[in-house]
N, C-alpha and C positions, 0 to 999 in steps of 0.2 A: 656659246648660244646654242640651245637645242633646236634642231630644225624640225618643223612639223612635217610628218610623213603624210603626203596628200595621195588618197586612193586614185587608182587609174581605171579607165574603161578601155576595152579593145575595140579598134575601128575595123569592122568586119571586112570592108572592101579595100583596105589600104594595102600597100605592098608589105608583105611579111607581117600582116596583122599587127600594126603599130598599137602601142597603148598610149592613151592620152590622159594626162592628169586632169581630175575633175574640176580643179579650179584654175582658171587662167587669170593672169595679171594683165588688165586692159591698159592700153596706152593711148586711147582715143582722146583727142583734145577738143574742147568746145570752142566757141569763137574767140574767147580770151585764150589763145593758144599758150600751152605750157612751153616754156623754153626747152631747147634741146637738152641743156644742162640739167634742168629739173627732172626731166624724163630719165636721163642717164643715172642720175644720183638715186632716183626712186627704184629703177630696175635693179641696180646693185644691191640696194637695201633689201629688196624683195628676194633676191637670190640668197642673201644672208639669212633671211627668215625662213626659207624653204620653198619658195615658189620656183617651179621649174617650167611652167607653161606661160608663154608670153603671147599676147594677141595684139596684132598691129593691122594696118591696112595702108595701101598706097595713099589713100585720101587723108589719113591721119597726120601725115607729116612727121611721124615718129620712128620711121624705119631706120634712118641714119643713127639717131640717138640710141635706139635699141641695139643696133649693130656695134656701136662703140662700147656700150655697156657690157655686151657679151665678150668682146675682145678684152676689156679690162678685167672682167671676172675670171677669164682664163689666165691672164697675166698674174692676177693676185692669188690664183690657186683656190678660188672659191668654188670653182668647178674644174674637174680634171680634163673634160672634153666637151665639144659641141653636142655630142650624143646624149649628154645628161639633160639637155634642154628640149622642149618641144615648142616649135615656133609656128604660129599661125599668121598668115597675111591674106589680103583680099584684093580681088580684081575690081577696079572702079568702073562705073558705069560708062565713062568715055572711052574705055578700052574693051567694052563688052561686045567685041566683034571677033569672029573666028581668027582673022589674020593678026589681031593685036594681042591675043592671050599670051602667047609665048614671049613676045617682046616685053610685055608688061611684067610678066613673072621675072624675066631676066633682069629687068630694072630694079624690081624690089630686091632680088638677091644681091645685086650690086650695092644697093644702098645699105642692106643688112650685113654686107661682107660675108655671106654665106654661100655654100655650094648647093644646098637644098633647103626646102621648107618641110616641115612635118605636115602641115595642112594648108591648102590653098582653096579659098572660097570665092564664089561669085557673090559679090557684095549685095547687089539688088537685082531683081529679075527685069531690068529695064536697060535700054541702050540710049545713051545720049550722044549726039554728034560730037566727034572728037574736037577738043578745044578747051581753053582755060576759061570756062564760063563761071558766072557767079552762082553760088548755091543759095537758096533753092532754084533749080532750073525752071525756065518757063516751058510751057507745054509744046511750043513749036521746035524745041530742041530735041524732043523725044523722037526716036526713030525706031524702025522695026528691030526687035530683039530676036535674034536667030539662035534660040536655045539650043537646038540640035547641033548647029555649027560651032557654037561657043563650047558646048559640053564635050564635043568631039576633040577640040583643041585642049580642053582641060585634061581629058583622058590621055592625050598625047604627052602632056606635062608630067603625069604620073608615070607613064611608060618610060619616059626619058630619065626618070629618077630625080627630076627637079623638084617634085613634090611627092612626098611619101603617101599622101592621101589627098582627096579632093572632096569638096562639098559645096554647100550653098548657104546663103543667108537671106533672111526675109522672104522665104518661099512659103506660099500658102499650100494647102493640100492639093488644090487643083494644079498648080505649077509643078508640084512634086509628082503627081500622077502623070502629067505630060512627060516629065524628065525620065521617069522610071519606064515609060512605055518604049523607049529606045536606048537607054543608056547600057553600055557594055560594062562600065564600072559604075555601080550605083553610088550616089553621094554618101560619104561616110557621116556627114554632120549637116544639120540645118541650124544656123545661129539666128535666133529670133528674140524679140523683146518678150521677156516673161518675168513675171513677179507676182506676189499674192493679189495685186490689183489688176493683172492681166494674165490669167492663168493658163491660157492656151490649151484647154482641156481636150478639145477635138483634134487639134494638130498634134498634141503629145500622143494620144491614143493611135493616130494614123502612123506617126514616125516610129512608135514602138513596134507596131505590127510590121512595119517594113525594115526594121533593123537600122533605122537612121537615129543617130545620137543627137538630141537637142542640146545646144549651148544657149543659155539664157544670157542676153545682154540686158542692161538696165535692171539688174535683179533687185535693185532698191528704188525703182521708179525714177532714177536719174534726177533727184531733187537737186536743184541748183544749176542744172543745164538749161540752155535757153529753151529747149523743147520739153524739159522734164516736168514731173508731177510730184506733189507732196502726198499722194494717196497712200503710199507705203509708209513712209517715215513719220507721218502724223496719224497713222491709224491707231485708234483706241484699242481696237481688238488685239493688234500686235503688241502694243505697249503693255497691255494686261498680261498677255502670254509671256512676254520678255521679263516682266517683274516676277511672275511665278517661277521662272527658271533661273532668275539671277543672271540674265543675259541681256544683250542690247537688242533693239528692234531689228537692226541689220543682221545680227547673228540668227535671230528667229527666221527671218526671210530667207537667208542663204541655206539654213538647215532644212526649211520647208522645201526648197528647190531640190536639195540633195536627196531628201526623202521621196521626192516625186520622180527620182531617177534621171534628172537631167544634170548636165555639166554647166558650169557658171563662169562668166567673165566678170570679174569684179574690177572696179576702178577707184582707187584712193591712193594718193601720194602721201597721206598722213601716216606716219610711222605706227602709231598706236592702232589706228583703224586697219592698217595693213596686217598687223599682228592679229586683231580681233577677228578679221575675215577668214582666217585659217583655223580659228578655234571653234569649229562646228562639228568635229567628228567624234567627240567623246561623250555625247549626250543625245537625247531624242525628244522629239514632240510626242504628245499623247494623241490618242484618237480624238479626244475632245478638242484638243488644240486644232487638229485638222478640220473638224467639223465647224469650228468658229472661223477659221481662215477662209473656208469656202463661202462664208456669207459676205465677205468684203466686196464692195461695189467694184465692177469691172470697167476699166477705161484704158484704151490704147493711147499712148502719148506720142509715139514716134511714127509720123506719117510719111516719112521718106524724104528723098532729096529733090522732090518735084513740087512745084507750087500747088497744082491740082491735077491729079491724074487718076481717072476712074479704074483703070485696069490693074493698079498696083495690088489691091487686095481681092480681086476676082469676086467682089461683092461679099467676101466672107467677113464675119465679125469675130 
């Protein structure tokens, strides 16, 4: 089987300027949680297809399965060493406290059976009182988020070599500005919801100017997820463009993101779609395609893990 060669981007503030593959294979589970076995099988299949970047998080419940899949891939000779893979995980909101960052990372590494992560992200810019609460969290569980203290602990994780690079997720421009005002090691990545129906134009421009790579989650609008939207997959504009290129709507959306200069976390355990999601590098969209896509109605669908919380988006749309 011929492996797809996935382009890479350099993470400027990482140890030894790490390179990150532009497509990550996501392992987030919705409420109907994928079984550990399903995730493991999908990851092994993904490695066979050429995926080398895997995206997980402590809250996904997929770190154990990903760790098992990596061990099996090494055993089967699908990869020669751990160094061939790029692994991203995330710090959950109940661990979003300076003294809990390192222990949380160590737990993730234990579950993944790894000695280091390639990228460790602050999952959301909020702190929730430690405990096994039901999501979405009620507002009284929200507590002060000490961004400076947490980021200093993240920097320590990179200095210790437990994470080759550090970054954030779901951060607005205002939150990034706060962080950049004191960070010794700037964030390498900001992972946010982005797709043709939520194009993040202002945030994209800001991150580009600051040398922060954006990773787009829900690149297809998360159709089928409990919080997802059909705006992308049912778009007539994208359907028309896809037909003109002999591609799928998903491929058009992923190619559009790639041409916007962002990296992408895709999530499908369907073998054929996993393959199609990689087939976006040998063709291009036209200027007219981009102009049409710019006309798609904009809607954010992921409002975070809190029932109702004013400060999450800093009033930004």
